[in-house]
N, C-alpha and C positions, 0 to 999 in steps of 0.2 A: 504494499500499499504506500510506503515512504519513498519507493524507488522512482516513481515519476515526479515527485516533488524534488528529491535530490538532483534529477537530471535537470529540471528546470533552473534550479538554483545555480548548478555548474553552468549552464549556458548562459545566465545572465551575468555571472562573475567573470567568464570568458569575453563575452560583449564589452563588459566595462573595462576590462584590460585592453581590449583592442581599441576602443575609443580613446582611452588614456595614452596608449602608444602613438596613435595618429595624431593626436593634440600635441604630445611631446615631440613628435617629428617634424610637424608643420610649423612649430614655435621658432625654431631657428631659422626657417626659410622666411617668415614673417619679418622676423628681426632683422634679416639681412636687406629684405626689400625696404623697411623702414630707415636703414642706416645707408643705403645707397646714395651716392651723391647726386643723382638724378631724380631721386624720389620728390625732394621739395619743389624743384623747377616744374615737374612733370605735374605735380599736384596743383601748383598755382596755375599753370595754363589749363588745367581741367577744370577749376573752380571759375576762372574767368569765361571759359567757353559754356559752362552750365549757365552762369549768368546770362550771357548773351542769348542763350536757348530759350530762356523763360523771358527776357526783357526785349528782345529784338525780333520782330515776326519774320518768319522765314529765314533766319540766320544761316540754317545749313542747307538751305535750297540751292539746287546748282541747276543752271540752264545751259543749252548749247545753242549757240547761234553762230552760223557760218563756219561750223565746225570747232567753235572754240568754246571752252568753258568759262562759265561766268557765275559770280556768286560773291557772297559776302567773305566766304573762307579763302577763296582764290584772289579776291581783292587784298585781304590782309597778308597773305603769303608772299604776293606780288610786291606790296608796298615795303615789306620787310626785308626784301632782297638785298638792297644797298646796305641795311644795317647788319644783316648777317655776314656780308662780306668784311665789313669794317670789324665786326666783333671777332671773326676768325683770326684777322691779323693782330688785333689787340690782345687775343689771347696768349700769342707767343710772347708779345712784350711783356705782359704782367706775369708770365710764367718766369721770367727771368729778373723779376723785381723791379721791374721798369715800368714806364708809363708814356703813353704818346698822345698828347693833347692837340696836335697839329692835324689830326685826321680830317677835320672839317676844312681847314685851309688846303689840304692835297685833293679832297675832292673838287674845290672851287677850281684849283688849278689846272687838273687834268681835263676836267668839263669845258673850261675856258679855252684850252689850248685846241681841243678837238673841234670846239664849235666855230673857233677863229679859222682854222685850217679848212674846214669841211665847207661851212658856210651854205652856198648854194646860188648858182647862177642862172637865170633863165634863158635857154636857147630855143631854137625852133628845130624840131625834128620831125620832119615829115609834115610840116604844118602845124604841128602841136606843140604848144609851149611846154617845155620840160626844164625841170631843176637839175643842173648838174653840179658836181663837188667841185671846189676849188683847185683841189689837189687828189690823188687817189685816196680814196678812204683808208685803205690799208696803211699807207705811209702816214696818214693824219692820226690813226689811232696809235700807231707805233711811237710817233713823236709825243702824243700825250701820255702814253704809258711811260717813256723816256723821263718826261718832266717829273711824274710821280716817282719814279726810281731815283731820279737825282735828289729829291727831297727825302727820300728814305735814306740815301748814302750820306747826306748832310746830317741827319739825326744820328744815324749809325756813328759817324766819324766824331760828332761831339760827344756821345756818351762812350763809345767803346775806346776810343783812342785818345781823346783829350780828358776823358774823366769827368765831364759835368753832369750834374744831377739830371735825371731824365725829364724832370718836370720843367726844369729850366732851359735845357737845350731844345725840347720841343715846343716851349712857349715861344722861343724865338722865331721859329718856321711858322706858329700860329699866326703872329701877327704879321711877319714878313710875307709869308706866302699868300695870304688873302689879299695883302697889299700888292704885290706884284700882279695878282689875277686882277685886281682893279685897274692898274696901272695899263695892263694890255688892252683892256676893253674901255679905258677912260670912264670907268663907273658905270658903263652902259650896259643893257642887255643885249648879248649876242644871239639872234635867232638864225636858227638851222633850217634850211629848206630841202635837204637832201633827202628823200625818202628812204633809202636803204639804211641810212644811220638811225632811223627811228625803230628798227627792228631790235637793237639791242636792249632797250629799256621797255618798248611796248609791243613787241611782236610775239607772235605765238608758234609754237612747234608741238606736234602732235596733240594739239587742244590745250597746251598749258602755255603759261607766260615763258617766253624764251629766258628771262632774267632767272629763273628757278633752274634750268640747265646750267647757267654760267656759275651760279652758286653751288649747285652739285658737283661740278667739275673741280672748282676750287677745293670744296670740303674734300672730295675723294683724293686728289693729289695730296692735300695738305695731311690727310689721315693715313694714308699710306706711308708717307716720309715719317710721321710720328710713330707709326706701328711697326713697321716693317724694317726700318733703318734704325740705326743708333742715335739719330739726331733727336728724337724726343727725349730719350734717357739723358743726353747731353744738355739739352734745354733746362730739363728737371733738375739736374744735377747743379748747374750753374745757379739756378733759383733757389734751390735749398742752401747752398753755400759755394758762393763764387771763389773765395779763397782757396777752399779745399779742392774745388775743380780744377783751378790753376795748377796747384801744387801736384794733383794727380796728372798733369799732362794735357789736360783740355786747353784748346785755345779759345779761352772765353771771350776775348775781344771779337773774334771772328764770329762765334757765334751770337754776340749781342748785336755786332753789325748786321748779320743776316736777319735776325727778327725785326729789326727797325726797317730793313729794305723790304722784307715782305710784307709788314703791316702797310707801308706806304703803296706797295703794288696793289693791295686789296683795296684801299682807299681810291687809287687811282681807277682801278676797274669801277668802283662804285659811283665815282664821279661820271664816268661815261654813261653809266646806266641811268643816272639821274638826269643828266643832259639831254640825252636821247629820249627819255620818257617826257619831258616837259618841252621839248623841241628848241631849246634854248639854253643859254648858259648865264647865269645870274652870279656873278663874281660877289656880290654883296651879301648874298644869302643862301648860296649852295652850300649844302653841308654844314650849316650852322647848328652849333651844338651836338652834332653827330658824334664827336669824340666822346661827350658825357653818356649818350645813349649807349654807345659802344662799351664803354667801361661797365655801366650799369649792367648790360646784358652777359658781359663776362662774369661779373661778380654773381648775379643771379644763377648763372650755369653752374656754380660750385668751384670755379676758379679761385684759388687764395690770393689775395691781395699781397701776402707775404712771399709770394713766389714759390716755385716747385710744383705744387698741385695745379693741374689744369685739365678741362675738358672741353674739346671742341664740340661734341653733341650737346654739352650743356650751353655752350654758348650761342648756338642756333636757337635753342629752345628759350633762352633768354632774349633773344631777339624777336621770337614770335611773341614772348610774352608782353613785352613793351607796345609792340605794334597792336595787339590784341587789346591791351589796355586802353590805348588812344582811341582805337574804334570804338570800345565798349563807351567811353566817355562822351565823345560826340553822338553816339546813337541814342543814348538814352537822355540827351538833351541837357547834359551838365555843361557849365561854361568852360571854354578850353583852358582857362586859367587853373582850373582843377588838376589837368594833367601834370603841371608842374609841381603842384603841391603833393600829389600822391607819388610822383617819382621821387621826390626829395625825402618822404617818409619811407619808402622802400630802401633808398640808398642808407638812410640811418639805420634801419632795421637789419640791412644786409652787413653793414660795419659792425653793427653791435653784436650779431651773431659770430662774428669771426674774432671778436676781441678776446684774447685769453683771460683778461681780467674780469670780464662780465661772465665769463663761462665759470670761472673758479667762483664768483660770487653767487651765480645761479646755484652751483652745487652745493655750496653751503647753505642756502635757503631752503632748497629742495633736494636733499641728500636722496640718492638712489638706494632702494632697498635691496638687499640680497635676495637674489631669485634662486641661488643654487643651494644645495644641502652638503654637508660635509659628510664625505665618506670615510 
């Protein structure tokens, strides 16, 4: 009579043990997910998207017109493309304990040079008025990117060779670079009329904005260099301890020079993208405060301001967070000034989260309870 009851009790005990083992096995996985460097930026982006889903009608709705995808999500990603490029370059600079606040000036410089060289002259072809480039577009793009690389070489020379503080060295170009761009154009907006140039910033390929393919190519090449070669490890080593890296035989000056060169190259490509999208070059306003958004995107993505630790994927997510935040503020009818206030609050929280003193104070106020048992 008691045998069935004993069997049922054994089965219940076995099921309880299985549930306990499953819970114990899933706990480390959940803990690893919560501690992952990309968890917080991904969670922040998901919260913003959820807010847009609730407050912005048809936010995730996509339409196809003329073989092109249109929608709020596509618009956000497309407008975030220049910031993604700037953030990728800024990631490597910050990873070496540096900073580059001349990104906006480089954007203005490259866009201005390209617009001036391409321009657009109207000619008659077969009785049809057509705009042609003032010089071959390929040469104009190469010269514009060359100007951006010269800016990066200047920053790298001041920081790596002369030993100037990065913020001081790049501050020089931040002022002088935009001033040169304004001198080139006499402070006027240079309009571009050459149709093929517009494809860089506003063209479509396979139904998606062409700018995304440019960002994807830069991200892929950079990721391969950082993961498949020793370059990423060298940059991380320089950021953690530049003196020890130099004593270990690393050419720290060459590495630092490279990251500033790469940052300006990304900014130069972003400048081409912006000028081709608006079909003009505005040396006064192009890239204004882009360097601050890039720094914020990099820190939001988990890159340490103290150097060493960096994440390219996190920087891209950080750029998407900033652009989504801007879109959300505009869409729900808040004043544009709120955007700057929110960004300043985010910067404060990010810097606070990376402060060792704040972390120690937080642990003293809210000490962690021991989760394990002595064996």
